[in-house]
C-alpha positions as protocol buffer text, in pm:
chain_id: "A"
residue {
  index: 1
  type: MET
  ca { x: 8992 y: 18909 z: 9736 }
}
residue {
  index: 2
  type: THR
  ca { x: 8784 y: 18732 z: 9475 }
}
residue {
  index: 3
  type: ASP
  ca { x: 8873 y: 18437 z: 9250 }
}
residue {
  index: 4
  type: GLY
  ca { x: 9248 y: 18492 z: 9279 }
}
residue {
  index: 5
  type: PHE
  ca { x: 9244 y: 18868 z: 9239 }
}
residue {
  index: 6
  type: SER
  ca { x: 9211 y: 19157 z: 9476 }
}
residue {
  index: 7
  type: VAL
  ca { x: 9021 y: 19481 z: 9437 }
}
residue {
  index: 8
  type: PRO
  ca { x: 9150 y: 19777 z: 9640 }
}
residue {
  index: 9
  type: GLY
  ca { x: 8979 y: 19778 z: 9978 }
}
residue {
  index: 10
  type: PRO
  ca { x: 8830 y: 20081 z: 10154 }
}
residue {
  index: 11
  type: ALA
  ca { x: 9149 y: 20134 z: 10355 }
}
residue {
  index: 12
  type: ALA
  ca { x: 9369 y: 20151 z: 10045 }
}
residue {
  index: 13
  type: ALA
  ca { x: 9514 y: 20494 z: 9977 }
}
residue {
  index: 14
  type: GLY
  ca { x: 9808 y: 20666 z: 9815 }
}
residue {
  index: 15
  type: PRO
  ca { x: 9991 y: 20596 z: 9487 }
}
residue {
  index: 16
  type: LEU
  ca { x: 9936 y: 20219 z: 9505 }
}
residue {
  index: 17
  type: ALA
  ca { x: 9560 y: 20250 z: 9539 }
}
residue {
  index: 18
  type: ALA
  ca { x: 9551 y: 20517 z: 9266 }
}
residue {
  index: 19
  type: SER
  ca { x: 9739 y: 20289 z: 9027 }
}
residue {
  index: 20
  type: ALA
  ca { x: 9509 y: 19995 z: 9103 }
}
residue {
  index: 21
  type: ALA
  ca { x: 9202 y: 20213 z: 9049 }
}
residue {
  index: 22
  type: ARG
  ca { x: 9329 y: 20334 z: 8711 }
}
residue {
  index: 23
  type: VAL
  ca { x: 9405 y: 19977 z: 8603 }
}
residue {
  index: 24
  type: ALA
  ca { x: 9058 y: 19865 z: 8710 }
}
residue {
  index: 25
  type: GLU
  ca { x: 8898 y: 20154 z: 8518 }
}
residue {
  index: 26
  type: LEU
  ca { x: 9093 y: 20070 z: 8203 }
}
residue {
  index: 27
  type: ALA
  ca { x: 9000 y: 19704 z: 8238 }
}
residue {
  index: 28
  type: GLY
  ca { x: 8634 y: 19803 z: 8242 }
}
residue {
  index: 29
  type: LYS
  ca { x: 8674 y: 20014 z: 7929 }
}
residue {
  index: 30
  type: LEU
  ca { x: 8837 y: 19720 z: 7751 }
}
residue {
  index: 31
  type: GLY
  ca { x: 8570 y: 19477 z: 7864 }
}
residue {
  index: 32
  type: LEU
  ca { x: 8812 y: 19281 z: 8082 }
}
residue {
  index: 33
  type: SER
  ca { x: 8736 y: 19144 z: 8425 }
}
residue {
  index: 34
  type: TYR
  ca { x: 8934 y: 19263 z: 8723 }
}
residue {
  index: 35
  type: GLY
  ca { x: 9063 y: 18909 z: 8756 }
}
residue {
  index: 36
  type: GLU
  ca { x: 9234 y: 18933 z: 8419 }
}
residue {
  index: 37
  type: VAL
  ca { x: 9438 y: 19239 z: 8514 }
}
residue {
  index: 38
  type: LEU
  ca { x: 9459 y: 19232 z: 8895 }
}
residue {
  index: 39
  type: ASP
  ca { x: 9544 y: 18868 z: 8944 }
}
residue {
  index: 40
  type: VAL
  ca { x: 9742 y: 18838 z: 9268 }
}
residue {
  index: 41
  type: HIS
  ca { x: 9971 y: 18565 z: 9140 }
}
residue {
  index: 42
  type: GLN
  ca { x: 10047 y: 18745 z: 8815 }
}
residue {
  index: 43
  type: LEU
  ca { x: 10122 y: 19065 z: 9006 }
}
residue {
  index: 44
  type: SER
  ca { x: 10342 y: 18866 z: 9241 }
}
residue {
  index: 45
  type: GLU
  ca { x: 10541 y: 18721 z: 8952 }
}
residue {
  index: 46
  type: ALA
  ca { x: 10573 y: 19060 z: 8784 }
}
residue {
  index: 47
  type: SER
  ca { x: 10681 y: 19245 z: 9098 }
}
residue {
  index: 48
  type: GLY
  ca { x: 10857 y: 18977 z: 9300 }
}
residue {
  index: 49
  type: VAL
  ca { x: 10631 y: 19050 z: 9596 }
}
residue {
  index: 50
  type: PRO
  ca { x: 10484 y: 18743 z: 9770 }
}
residue {
  index: 51
  type: ALA
  ca { x: 10119 y: 18687 z: 9677 }
}
residue {
  index: 52
  type: ASP
  ca { x: 9992 y: 18727 z: 10033 }
}
residue {
  index: 53
  type: VAL
  ca { x: 10171 y: 19061 z: 10060 }
}
residue {
  index: 54
  type: VAL
  ca { x: 10021 y: 19170 z: 9727 }
}
residue {
  index: 55
  type: SER
  ca { x: 9672 y: 19098 z: 9863 }
}
residue {
  index: 56
  type: SER
  ca { x: 9739 y: 19286 z: 10187 }
}
residue {
  index: 57
  type: LEU
  ca { x: 9887 y: 19590 z: 10012 }
}
residue {
  index: 58
  type: LEU
  ca { x: 9595 y: 19613 z: 9771 }
}
residue {
  index: 59
  type: ASP
  ca { x: 9362 y: 19599 z: 10071 }
}
residue {
  index: 60
  type: GLY
  ca { x: 9543 y: 19896 z: 10221 }
}
residue {
  index: 61
  type: LEU
  ca { x: 9699 y: 19695 z: 10502 }
}
residue {
  index: 62
  type: PRO
  ca { x: 10054 y: 19747 z: 10629 }
}
residue {
  index: 63
  type: ALA
  ca { x: 10258 y: 19467 z: 10478 }
}
residue {
  index: 64
  type: GLY
  ca { x: 10590 y: 19393 z: 10320 }
}
residue {
  index: 65
  type: GLU
  ca { x: 10936 y: 19281 z: 10416 }
}
residue {
  index: 66
  type: PRO
  ca { x: 11146 y: 19571 z: 10552 }
}
residue {
  index: 67
  type: ASP
  ca { x: 11476 y: 19382 z: 10552 }
}
residue {
  index: 68
  type: LEU
  ca { x: 11665 y: 19422 z: 10223 }
}
residue {
  index: 69
  type: GLN
  ca { x: 11846 y: 19089 z: 10251 }
}
residue {
  index: 70
  type: THR
  ca { x: 11522 y: 18899 z: 10308 }
}
residue {
  index: 71
  type: ARG
  ca { x: 11354 y: 19077 z: 10016 }
}
residue {
  index: 72
  type: PHE
  ca { x: 11649 y: 18991 z: 9795 }
}
residue {
  index: 73
  type: LEU
  ca { x: 11624 y: 18622 z: 9886 }
}
residue {
  index: 74
  type: GLN
  ca { x: 11247 y: 18620 z: 9824 }
}
residue {
  index: 75
  type: ARG
  ca { x: 11281 y: 18786 z: 9484 }
}
residue {
  index: 76
  type: PHE
  ca { x: 11581 y: 18575 z: 9379 }
}
residue {
  index: 77
  type: ASP
  ca { x: 11391 y: 18257 z: 9469 }
}
residue {
  index: 78
  type: LEU
  ca { x: 11089 y: 18376 z: 9271 }
}
residue {
  index: 79
  type: LEU
  ca { x: 11307 y: 18447 z: 8968 }
}
residue {
  index: 80
  type: ARG
  ca { x: 11452 y: 18097 z: 8980 }
}
residue {
  index: 81
  type: ARG
  ca { x: 11104 y: 17945 z: 9006 }
}
residue {
  index: 82
  type: THR
  ca { x: 10931 y: 18153 z: 8739 }
}
residue {
  index: 83
  type: ARG
  ca { x: 11196 y: 18255 z: 8483 }
}
residue {
  index: 84
  type: LEU
  ca { x: 11281 y: 17917 z: 8337 }
}
residue {
  index: 85
  type: LYS
  ca { x: 11490 y: 17791 z: 8050 }
}
residue {
  index: 86
  type: PRO
  ca { x: 11319 y: 17718 z: 7715 }
}
residue {
  index: 87
  type: ASN
  ca { x: 11302 y: 17350 z: 7815 }
}
residue {
  index: 88
  type: GLY
  ca { x: 11104 y: 17442 z: 8127 }
}
residue {
  index: 89
  type: ARG
  ca { x: 11384 y: 17365 z: 8371 }
}
residue {
  index: 90
  type: ARG
  ca { x: 11539 y: 17600 z: 8624 }
}
residue {
  index: 91
  type: TYR
  ca { x: 11872 y: 17762 z: 8558 }
}
residue {
  index: 92
  type: THR
  ca { x: 12150 y: 17596 z: 8754 }
}
residue {
  index: 93
  type: GLN
  ca { x: 12378 y: 17783 z: 8989 }
}
residue {
  index: 94
  type: GLN
  ca { x: 12656 y: 17749 z: 8733 }
}
residue {
  index: 95
  type: GLU
  ca { x: 12439 y: 17890 z: 8454 }
}
residue {
  index: 96
  type: ILE
  ca { x: 12339 y: 18185 z: 8673 }
}
residue {
  index: 97
  type: ALA
  ca { x: 12701 y: 18239 z: 8772 }
}
residue {
  index: 98
  type: ASP
  ca { x: 12817 y: 18233 z: 8409 }
}
residue {
  index: 99
  type: GLY
  ca { x: 12537 y: 18464 z: 8295 }
}
residue {
  index: 100
  type: ALA
  ca { x: 12596 y: 18709 z: 8579 }
}
residue {
  index: 101
  type: ALA
  ca { x: 12975 y: 18700 z: 8546 }
}
residue {
  index: 102
  type: MET
  ca { x: 13044 y: 18566 z: 8893 }
}
residue {
  index: 103
  type: SER
  ca { x: 13183 y: 18245 z: 9036 }
}
residue {
  index: 104
  type: ARG
  ca { x: 12964 y: 17947 z: 9117 }
}
residue {
  index: 105
  type: GLN
  ca { x: 13061 y: 17990 z: 9482 }
}
residue {
  index: 106
  type: GLN
  ca { x: 12942 y: 18351 z: 9476 }
}
residue {
  index: 107
  type: ALA
  ca { x: 12612 y: 18254 z: 9314 }
}
residue {
  index: 108
  type: GLY
  ca { x: 12560 y: 17975 z: 9567 }
}
residue {
  index: 109
  type: ALA
  ca { x: 12634 y: 18204 z: 9861 }
}
residue {
  index: 110
  type: LEU
  ca { x: 12383 y: 18461 z: 9733 }
}
residue {
  index: 111
  type: ILE
  ca { x: 12115 y: 18198 z: 9671 }
}
residue {
  index: 112
  type: ASN
  ca { x: 12162 y: 18048 z: 10017 }
}
residue {
  index: 113
  type: GLY
  ca { x: 12175 y: 18382 z: 10195 }
}
residue {
  index: 114
  type: ASP
  ca { x: 12532 y: 18333 z: 10311 }
}
residue {
  index: 115
  type: ARG
  ca { x: 12645 y: 18655 z: 10145 }
}
residue {
  index: 116
  type: ARG
  ca { x: 12483 y: 18996 z: 10122 }
}
residue {
  index: 117
  type: PRO
  ca { x: 12442 y: 19111 z: 9762 }
}
residue {
  index: 118
  type: THR
  ca { x: 12605 y: 19423 z: 9627 }
}
residue {
  index: 119
  type: MET
  ca { x: 12431 y: 19648 z: 9376 }
}
residue {
  index: 120
  type: GLU
  ca { x: 12663 y: 19501 z: 9112 }
}
residue {
  index: 121
  type: HIS
  ca { x: 12539 y: 19152 z: 9199 }
}
residue {
  index: 122
  type: CYS
  ca { x: 12177 y: 19266 z: 9177 }
}
residue {
  index: 123
  type: ASP
  ca { x: 12228 y: 19443 z: 8844 }
}
residue {
  index: 124
  type: ALA
  ca { x: 12400 y: 19138 z: 8694 }
}
residue {
  index: 125
  type: ILE
  ca { x: 12130 y: 18896 z: 8813 }
}
residue {
  index: 126
  type: GLN
  ca { x: 11852 y: 19125 z: 8690 }
}
residue {
  index: 127
  type: ARG
  ca { x: 12014 y: 19148 z: 8347 }
}
residue {
  index: 128
  type: PHE
  ca { x: 12056 y: 18771 z: 8332 }
}
residue {
  index: 129
  type: PHE
  ca { x: 11687 y: 18709 z: 8411 }
}
residue {
  index: 130
  type: LYS
  ca { x: 11580 y: 19004 z: 8192 }
}
residue {
  index: 131
  type: VAL
  ca { x: 11383 y: 19188 z: 8460 }
}
residue {
  index: 132
  type: HIS
  ca { x: 11371 y: 19559 z: 8524 }
}
residue {
  index: 133
  type: ALA
  ca { x: 11618 y: 19746 z: 8742 }
}
residue {
  index: 134
  type: GLY
  ca { x: 11531 y: 19733 z: 9110 }
}
residue {
  index: 135
  type: PHE
  ca { x: 11341 y: 19404 z: 9084 }
}
residue {
  index: 136
  type: LEU
  ca { x: 11553 y: 19246 z: 9356 }
}
residue {
  index: 137
  type: THR
  ca { x: 11572 y: 19542 z: 9592 }
}
residue {
  index: 138
  type: ALA
  ca { x: 11268 y: 19772 z: 9570 }
}
residue {
  index: 139
  type: GLU
  ca { x: 11043 y: 19792 z: 9874 }
}
residue {
  index: 140
  type: ASP
  ca { x: 10735 y: 19574 z: 9834 }
}
residue {
  index: 141
  type: ALA
  ca { x: 10485 y: 19859 z: 9797 }
}
residue {
  index: 142
  type: ASP
  ca { x: 10703 y: 20033 z: 9538 }
}
residue {
  index: 143
  type: ALA
  ca { x: 10762 y: 19707 z: 9350 }
}
residue {
  index: 144
  type: LEU
  ca { x: 10390 y: 19632 z: 9336 }
}
residue {
  index: 145
  type: ASN
  ca { x: 10310 y: 19987 z: 9228 }
}
residue {
  index: 146
  type: GLY
  ca { x: 10564 y: 19955 z: 8949 }
}
residue {
  index: 147
  type: ALA
  ca { x: 10399 y: 19633 z: 8829 }
}
residue {
  index: 148
  type: LEU
  ca { x: 10060 y: 19804 z: 8829 }
}
residue {
  index: 149
  type: GLN
  ca { x: 10198 y: 20098 z: 8633 }
}
residue {
  index: 150
  type: ARG
  ca { x: 10344 y: 19865 z: 8370 }
}
residue {
  index: 151
  type: THR
  ca { x: 10006 y: 19692 z: 8350 }
}
residue {
  index: 152
  type: GLU
  ca { x: 9843 y: 20030 z: 8305 }
}
residue {
  index: 153
  type: GLN
  ca { x: 10078 y: 20114 z: 8019 }
}
residue {
  index: 154
  type: ARG
  ca { x: 9994 y: 19789 z: 7840 }
}
residue {
  index: 155
  type: LEU
  ca { x: 9622 y: 19852 z: 7884 }
}
residue {
  index: 156
  type: LEU
  ca { x: 9657 y: 20208 z: 7757 }
}
residue {
  index: 157
  type: GLN
  ca { x: 9832 y: 20072 z: 7450 }
}
residue {
  index: 158
  type: ASP
  ca { x: 9550 y: 19823 z: 7395 }
}
residue {
  index: 159
  type: TYR
  ca { x: 9290 y: 20092 z: 7452 }
}
residue {
  index: 160
  type: ALA
  ca { x: 9449 y: 20327 z: 7198 }
}
residue {
  index: 161
  type: GLY
  ca { x: 9496 y: 20053 z: 6940 }
}
residue {
  index: 162
  type: GLU
  ca { x: 9823 y: 19933 z: 6793 }
}
residue {
  index: 163
  type: GLY
  ca { x: 9735 y: 20046 z: 6440 }
}
residue {
  index: 164
  type: ASP
  ca { x: 9606 y: 20389 z: 6533 }
}
residue {
  index: 165
  type: PRO
  ca { x: 9826 y: 20666 z: 6384 }
}
residue {
  index: 166
  type: LEU
  ca { x: 9760 y: 20882 z: 6689 }
}
residue {
  index: 167
  type: GLU
  ca { x: 9875 y: 20596 z: 6911 }
}
residue {
  index: 168
  type: ARG
  ca { x: 10199 y: 20575 z: 6713 }
}
residue {
  index: 169
  type: LEU
  ca { x: 10241 y: 20950 z: 6750 }
}
residue {
  index: 170
  type: LEU
  ca { x: 10190 y: 20930 z: 7124 }
}
residue {
  index: 171
  type: GLN
  ca { x: 10434 y: 20641 z: 7147 }
}
residue {
  index: 172
  type: ASP
  ca { x: 10699 y: 20808 z: 6933 }
}
residue {
  index: 173
  type: HIS
  ca { x: 10687 y: 21131 z: 7130 }
}
residue {
  index: 174
  type: GLY
  ca { x: 10653 y: 20972 z: 7472 }
}
residue {
  index: 175
  type: VAL
  ca { x: 10330 y: 21162 z: 7525 }
}
residue {
  index: 176
  type: ARG
  ca { x: 10148 y: 20866 z: 7681 }
}
residue {
  index: 177
  type: GLY
  ca { x: 10401 y: 20849 z: 7959 }
}
residue {
  index: 178
  type: ILE
  ca { x: 10370 y: 21225 z: 8013 }
}
residue {
  index: 179
  type: ALA
  ca { x: 9991 y: 21201 z: 8023 }
}
residue {
  index: 180
  type: TRP
  ca { x: 10016 y: 20923 z: 8280 }
}
residue {
  index: 181
  type: ARG
  ca { x: 10236 y: 21143 z: 8496 }
}
residue {
  index: 182
  type: ALA
  ca { x: 9994 y: 21430 z: 8450 }
}
residue {
  index: 183
  type: ALA
  ca { x: 9719 y: 21218 z: 8606 }
}
residue {
  index: 184
  type: GLN
  ca { x: 9919 y: 21224 z: 8928 }
}
residue {
  index: 185
  type: LEU
  ca { x: 9950 y: 21604 z: 8939 }
}
residue {
  index: 186
  type: PRO
  ca { x: 9772 y: 21765 z: 9236 }
}
residue {
  index: 187
  type: THR
  ca { x: 9535 y: 22007 z: 9061 }
}
residue {
  index: 188
  type: ASP
  ca { x: 9338 y: 22052 z: 8740 }
}
residue {
  index: 189
  type: LYS
  ca { x: 9543 y: 22366 z: 8673 }
}
residue {
  index: 190
  type: HIS
  ca { x: 9858 y: 22155 z: 8650 }
}
residue {
  index: 191
  type: ARG
  ca { x: 9688 y: 21898 z: 8426 }
}
residue {
  index: 192
  type: ASP
  ca { x: 9553 y: 22176 z: 8201 }
}
residue {
  index: 193
  type: LYS
  ca { x: 9910 y: 22286 z: 8137 }
}
residue {
  index: 194
  type: VAL
  ca { x: 9998 y: 21936 z: 8017 }
}
residue {
  index: 195
  type: THR
  ca { x: 9688 y: 21931 z: 7795 }
}
residue {
  index: 196
  type: GLU
  ca { x: 9792 y: 22262 z: 7639 }
}
residue {
  index: 197
  type: TRP
  ca { x: 10136 y: 22119 z: 7568 }
}
residue {
  index: 198
  type: LEU
  ca { x: 9987 y: 21810 z: 7406 }
}
residue {
  index: 199
  type: ASP
  ca { x: 9760 y: 22026 z: 7189 }
}
residue {
  index: 200
  type: LEU
  ca { x: 10059 y: 22224 z: 7070 }
}
residue {
  index: 201
  type: LEU
  ca { x: 10250 y: 21906 z: 6992 }
}
residue {
  index: 202
  type: LEU
  ca { x: 9961 y: 21750 z: 6799 }
}
residue {
  index: 203
  type: GLU
  ca { x: 9909 y: 22073 z: 6606 }
}
residue {
  index: 204
  type: SER
  ca { x: 10275 y: 22081 z: 6512 }
}
residue {
  index: 205
  type: VAL
  ca { x: 10268 y: 21737 z: 6353 }
}
residue {
  index: 206
  type: LYS
  ca { x: 9939 y: 21759 z: 6167 }
}
residue {
  index: 207
  type: PRO
  ca { x: 9990 y: 21668 z: 5801 }
}
residue {
  index: 208
  type: THR
  ca { x: 9964 y: 21967 z: 5572 }
}
residue {
  index: 209
  type: SER
  ca { x: 9758 y: 21967 z: 5255 }
}
residue {
  index: 210
  type: PRO
  ca { x: 9964 y: 21897 z: 4944 }
}
residue {
  index: 211
  type: ALA
  ca { x: 10050 y: 22201 z: 4737 }
}
residue {
  index: 212
  type: ASP
  ca { x: 9821 y: 22275 z: 4446 }
}
residue {
  index: 213
  type: PRO
  ca { x: 9969 y: 22152 z: 4121 }
}
residue {
  index: 214
  type: ALA
  ca { x: 10117 y: 22421 z: 3906 }
}
residue {
  index: 215
  type: ASP
  ca { x: 9893 y: 22568 z: 3638 }
}
residue {
  index: 216
  type: PRO
  ca { x: 10036 y: 22456 z: 3304 }
}
residue {
  index: 217
  type: SER
  ca { x: 9940 y: 22797 z: 3159 }
}
residue {
  index: 218
  type: ASP
  ca { x: 10172 y: 22968 z: 3406 }
}
residue {
  index: 219
  type: PRO
  ca { x: 10503 y: 23073 z: 3251 }
}
């Protein structure tokens, strides 16, 4: 760990390490420091995973909270601390209850850990705080990997350029997401198939030359 960010350690392996490596590579291409894209506290806020667990996971160490109820309480507390009202204050239990269509007693019991959440509770709270599905329940490694993948998507968008027509084409057709998935395929043969598909798609949308104007001498 360096200056508040963590670079994947030698023990790191698997999808999480692969995502972190791709993010680090993109950061280098964009002239960004690792600290700007792999900040432990930012990744913690984006994923809901405690900062110390983020550091351990990026270092390839076994870490994370296996108990769903405990994870829920950690993530719910983080949401209340980091997703604030426009005036900078926390949402009250009543405001959360109203926004999530539950009673104040239900919201209080969930916040205090006196009641186990249902999937309906989780979905309603996630919608209220405008976070992605699974924020409150995903296992820590999966949640962190998801945050890294979303970071990668943003960096890819920056790398391609917002005003680039090809970038708009890739966005409109969902090709960038397909290319990202292709990077996780096991062999070059599989990735070549995706490349062939992309070539066909790009060929199909190339602008055609305008038709020659009619010769006025033609009948």
